[in-house]
C-alpha positions in Angstrom: 16.9 16.9 -3.3 15.7 15.0 -0.8 12.3 13.2 -1.3 10.2 12.4 1.8 8.5 8.8 1.5 5.6 7.7 3.3 3.9 4.6 3.6 0.2 4.2 3.7 -0.9 1.0 5.1 -4.2 -0.2 3.2 -6.2 -2.6 4.6 -6.2 -5.9 3.2 -9.4 -6.5 0.3 -9.9 -10.2 2.0 -11.0 -10.7 5.3 -8.2 -13.6 5.6 -5.2 -11.9 5.3 -3.1 -11.0 8.3 -1.0 -8.5 6.8 -1.4 -6.0 3.6 1.5 -4.7 1.6 2.2 -1.2 1.9 1.7 1.1 -1.1 4.9 4.2 -0.8 3.9 7.6 -1.8 6.4 10.7 -2.3 5.3 14.3 -1.0 5.6 16.3 -4.5 4.3 19.5 -2.9 7.2 19.4 0.1 4.6 21.6 2.1 2.9 18.6 3.6 2.8 17.7 6.6 5.7 15.2 7.6 3.6 12.4 9.5 2.1 9.1 8.1 -1.4 10.4 9.5 -1.0 13.3 6.6 -0.6 10.4 3.8 -3.3 8.1 5.6 -6.1 10.5 5.9 -5.6 11.5 1.8 -5.4 7.5 1.6 -9.0 7.2 3.5 -10.4 10.0 1.4 -9.1 8.5 -1.8 -10.9 5.0 -0.8 -13.8 6.4 -0.2 -13.9 8.2 -3.7 -12.5 5.7 -5.8 -12.6 2.3 -3.9 -9.8 1.0 -2.0 -7.1 -0.8 -4.0 -6.2 -4.7 -4.1 -3.8 -5.5 -1.7 -0.4 -6.6 -3.3 -1.3 -4.9 -6.9 -0.3 -1.5 -7.6 -3.2 1.0 -7.3 -5.6 1.6 -10.4 -4.9 5.1 -12.3 -8.1 6.7 -10.5 -6.6 6.1 -7.4 -3.2 7.6 -8.2 -5.0 10.8 -9.9 -7.0 11.1 -6.4 -3.8 10.8 -4.6 -1.8 13.1 -6.7 -4.5 15.8 -5.9 -3.5 15.9 -2.7 0.2 16.3 -3.3 1.4 12.4 -3.4 2.8 10.4 -6.1 3.0 6.6 -6.4 6.2 5.0 -5.9 6.2 1.5 -5.4 4.6 -1.4 -3.1 6.3 -2.7 -0.1 5.6 -6.4 0.4 4.8 -7.7 3.9 7.4 -10.7 4.0 4.6 -12.8 5.9 0.9 -13.5 5.2 -1.8 -15.5 5.3 -3.1 -17.4 2.4 -7.1 -17.2 1.1 -6.8 -20.7 2.3 -5.3 -20.0 5.7 -2.1 -21.3 5.4 1.0 -19.4 6.7 3.2 -18.1 3.9 6.2 -16.4 3.2 7.7 -14.7 0.0 11.0 -16.6 -1.0 13.2 -16.3 -4.2 13.3 -12.2 -3.9 9.6 -12.0 -3.7 9.1 -14.3 -7.2 7.6 -17.5 -5.3 6.1 -18.1 -2.0 6.3 -21.2 0.6 3.8 -22.0 3.0 3.2 -24.3 5.9 1.1 -27.8 5.4 
């Protein structure tokens, strides 16, 4: 059974960050519209109802429950390889995501 995966790109919670990580959701109803707009619209609704998840962290249980009510099950985070740290330094992940390297 093939799963359809959508990535909902959520805005960063800090004003400094240049990129946001993506939360990946599975369509568990198999009846969803097969477009990124569908998951983005449902994510926007859940952002309004329970608050936006923090960038770089899995969504809290309340957020997962809200998305589940719309037919989406949380799968994983896709990390953006390049980002700007809260201190304004340009960074990228190293060591398979277990470390980061930033410019001076």
